[in-house]
VOGU-3710 file (C-alpha; in Angstrom, 3 decimals, decimal comma):
1> mnndilarla> -0,370/-0,178/-0,259  2,855/2,695/0,936  4,958/1,392/-1,748  3,671/3,888/-4,394  2,980/6,614/-2,341  5,837/8,307/-3,469  4,988/8,198/-7,055  1,011/8,667/-6,249  2,707/12,065/-4,468  4,346/12,873/-7,561
11> dtlearkqad> 1,925/12,602/-10,147  -0,473/14,902/-7,563  2,281/17,197/-7,534  2,656/17,068/-11,018  -1,107/17,436/-11,544  -1,067/20,723/-9,266  1,465/22,622/-12,006  -1,522/23,452/-13,395  -3,970/24,461/-10,779  -5,394/27,571/-9,019
21> pqasyvakly> -3,183/28,906/-6,624  -6,208/30,369/-5,119  -7,670/26,559/-4,578  -4,163/24,727/-4,161  -1,585/25,091/-1,495  0,955/23,131/-3,771  -0,162/25,588/-6,946  0,593/28,559/-4,318  3,939/27,624/-3,386  4,743/26,599/-6,808
31> sqgldailkk> 3,273/30,380/-8,140  5,444/31,993/-5,668  8,740/30,047/-6,978  11,372/28,280/-5,702  12,831/30,691/-3,164  9,291/30,086/-1,393  9,560/26,219/-1,997  13,285/26,200/-0,543  12,182/28,316/2,444  9,225/26,205/3,245
41> vaeeaaetim> 11,958/23,301/3,054  14,137/24,735/5,355  11,101/26,011/7,926  10,264/22,142/7,779  13,932/20,700/8,485  13,676/23,121/11,588  10,485/21,901/12,751  12,057/18,204/12,418  14,957/19,272/14,298  13,170/20,614/17,249
51> aakdgepdki> 10,802/17,157/16,863  13,784/15,623/17,347  15,102/17,662/20,414  11,906/17,199/21,724  11,605/13,470/21,644  8,589/12,805/20,892  8,190/10,076/18,588  5,008/11,149/16,947  5,817/14,451/16,231  9,293/13,585/15,079
61> vyetadlwfh> 6,831/11,516/12,356  4,536/14,139/11,844  7,326/16,889/11,005  9,217/14,122/9,005  6,235/13,793/6,628  6,127/17,623/6,475  9,791/17,816/5,704  9,770/14,503/2,962  6,276/16,422/1,288  8,109/19,850/0,974
71> slvllaqqgl> 10,890/17,998/-0,725  8,730/16,668/-3,087  7,252/19,700/-4,188  10,937/20,901/-4,878  11,717/17,958/-6,765  8,538/18,842/-8,748  9,537/22,306/-9,176  12,725/21,343/-10,466  11,050/18,542/-12,799  12,543/15,770/-11,243
81> rpeavlnela> 10,457/12,776/-9,354  10,796/10,720/-6,492  12,590/7,709/-8,251  15,691/9,792/-8,807  16,314/10,190/-5,257  15,813/6,708/-4,541  17,839/5,459/-7,654  20,531/7,870/-5,941  19,917/5,689/-2,820  20,136/2,353/-4,232
91> rregmsglve> 23,549/3,513/-5,715  24,659/4,121/-2,335  23,708/0,807/-0,792  26,183/-1,144/1,096  28,456/1,587/0,333  30,726/3,038/3,350  29,542/6,796/3,676  33,377/7,794/3,321  33,907/6,035/0,653  31,052/7,785/-1,099
101> kaarkeka> 31,853/11,109/0,519  35,311/10,650/-0,838  34,604/9,689/-4,196  32,321/13,273/-4,107  35,510/14,912/-3,528  37,315/13,187/-6,186  34,633/14,357/-8,999  34,911/18,373/-7,762
//
């Protein structure tokens, strides 16, 4: 059931690009542009951090859901789908974080 949620959300977020900003929160974010979306992602990241510091599991889940949602809005705004992120995670699976980080430095 939850396996397809990211794809379904991505489809909905894509459809919202054509929606009326007065009738859709996501369409309103799109109409406000990249800076507004980035501000919302940062705000949700801060709220997730605070929830973790409070140590309340339900609040952590709620705020993380908000962070993920707004990150998906950002991806959609940039013409990306969550599958791109999932593919990158799959690429990194089983790789040492230290090795992955060193590989990034070599490319730079």
